[in-house]
N, C-alpha and C positions, 0 to 999 in steps of 0.2 A: 320159749326161745332162749338160748344161752347168750348172755351178753358179755362182751369183753370188759376188761378193767376200765374204770372211769378215767377220763383224761386227767393229767396232773393239774393241780390248781396253783397258778402263779408261782413265781420264784424258781421254777424248773428251767433246765436248759432248753433252748428252742429246738425244734425238730431238725434233723440233719439238713434237709434242703435249705431251710431258712438260715441255719448256721453257716452252711457252706457259702451261701450267697453273701452273707455279712463278712465272712473271712476274706472272700475274693475282693470285695469292695475295699476293705481296710488295707489289704496287701497292695492293691492297685494304687490307692492314694499314696502309700508310702513309696512305692516304686517310682511313680511319675514325679513325686516330690524331689527325689534325689537324682533320678536319671532321665527325666523327661519322658516324652511320649514314645521314644524308641526303645520299648521294653517288650520282651517276648512273652507269649502266652505261657510258655513253660516256666519262665522265671516267676511270673505272677502266681501261677498255680502252685509252684514249689513253695513260695513264701507263704501262701495261704494254707499249706498243708493238705492240698487236695490234688487230684489228678487233672491233667489237661482236659480230659473228657468231661469232668464235672464243670469246668469253666464253660465249655461249649454247650452243655445241657442247660446251664443256668442262664446264659446270655446269648447264645447263638454264635457270636464271633467275638474276637478280642476287641475289635473296634467298637462293638456295642457296649462292652464293659467299660472301655475308656470313656465313651460318650456319657455313660451313666455317672461315672465318677466326676467328670468335668462339669456336668450339669449340676451335680450336688455342690461343687465348689462355687459355681455361679449363684446358686440359690442362697448359699450362706452369705455371699457378698450382697445380694439383694436384701436380705434380712438386715444386714449391718447398715446398709444405706437407709433403710426405713427407720431404724433406731436413731441414726444421725440426723435425719430430717425432723425428728421430734425433739431434738435438743433445744432448750430455751434460747441459747445463744447461737446465732446463725454461724458465726465464725468457728466456734467450738465444734459444731456439727460437721462443717466442711473439713476442718483440720483433722478431726478424728477419722473421717472416712478416708482421706488421702493417706493417713498413716496406716490404717488397716489394709487398704488396697496395696500399698507398697509392701507391707509385711506379707500379704498373701502371695505377691509375686516372688518375694524372697524365699518364702517357705516352700513353694512348689514350682520347680522348673517346668513341669508340664503345664501348669496354669499359665505361666509366663509365655510359653510357646503358643498356647491357644489364643491368648488375648492379643498377641502380636501378629497372628496369621491373617493376612488380608488377600492372599493370592487365590484362595478358592472360596466358593460360597459356603456359608455355614449351614448346618442342618436347620430345619425350621425351629426345632426346640432351642438350639443355641442362638439363633437369630432373635427369638423372642426374649431370651434372657439378656442378650446384648442390648436390645432396644430398651428393656426395663432399666438396666444399669445406666445407660446413657441418659435416660430421662431423669433418673434419680440424681445423677451428678449435675445435670443441667439445673435441676431444682435447688440443689445444695448451693450451686454457684450463684444463682439468682438471689437466693435468700441472703447470702453473704454480701453481694453487691448492693442489694436494696438497703441493708443495714449499714452501709458505708464502710465495710471492712475489707472489701476486695477491690483491687485496681480495676478501673473501668475498661482497660484494654485487655484484660485476661478473660478468656473464654472457657467454657466447660471442657472444650477439646484440649486446651492447654493444661487444664487440671489433670485430665487422664494421662497425657503424655508425661507430665511431671511425676506421676506415680511410678513410672518405670525407671526413673533416673537412678535410684540407688541399687539397681541390679548388679552393677559391677563397681562397687565402692570399697572393696576389701583392702586392696594394696595399690600403691602407686609410688614409684621411685624410692623404694625402700621404706615407705611409710605403711604401717599396719593400722587399719582403722579399728580393729577389734570386732567382736561379734555383734555389738550394737551400734557400730559406727554409722550404719545406714540410717538410723534414726536421727542422727545429727544432720545428715544430708537432707532428709525430708524436712526437718525443722528449718534449715537454712532456706530451702526452696519455698516453704510456706511463708516465711518472712518476706521473701522476694515478691510474692504475688499479693501481699497484703497492702491495702491502701494506707498512705498515698505512695504510689510508685514514683521513683525518681528518674529512671532512665527509660525513654521510649523504647518499646519493643521493636526490633527490626524484623523485616520479612513478613510474609503473610501468616495468618493464624493457621493452625492445623485444621484439616478438613476431614469429614467422615468419608471413609473409603467405601465405595459401592462395589462389592465383589460381584463378579459375573463372568 
């Protein structure tokens, strides 16, 4: 029996289907980062250098592709949270994750839109990642509180809300914060939640929204 040529060994380019899938994922990450979730299948496919038909063959729908990319972003945040939980200093772990989460919101408009969405029930996969992140932030918060570094009246829900504060911090009344100005805002916020607090917090603490 005549055999075909042996498969290439390592270092070669991935086969077209896998390469197309990877290009679509990369293009989608870049598209939602700058434009949010309101991006067309045609725009994604064009940026990936493939036809729209390839997008549908690889993922079925544009929404399935967006879900795939968003879940990947959530997985990266979950991995970051686990690294922060392993920091020897509890405050350093909490502060590092808040800065990373704030940066992720700044870097991806699409991610910021998803984390803010409470009007519709998430997919089971997204709900699982959301619960995992909530649990990680709760653990980071409790570690910092137990070590005496966090104000007693600050909850993990407060921490999550604070991570979105620098989303609109570029300009105000003629003041230009610069490209890294948001980091100053996060640092100021972190100092505000660090123990000992001076001013009692007003109003009820943020609550977990039950979509349904």
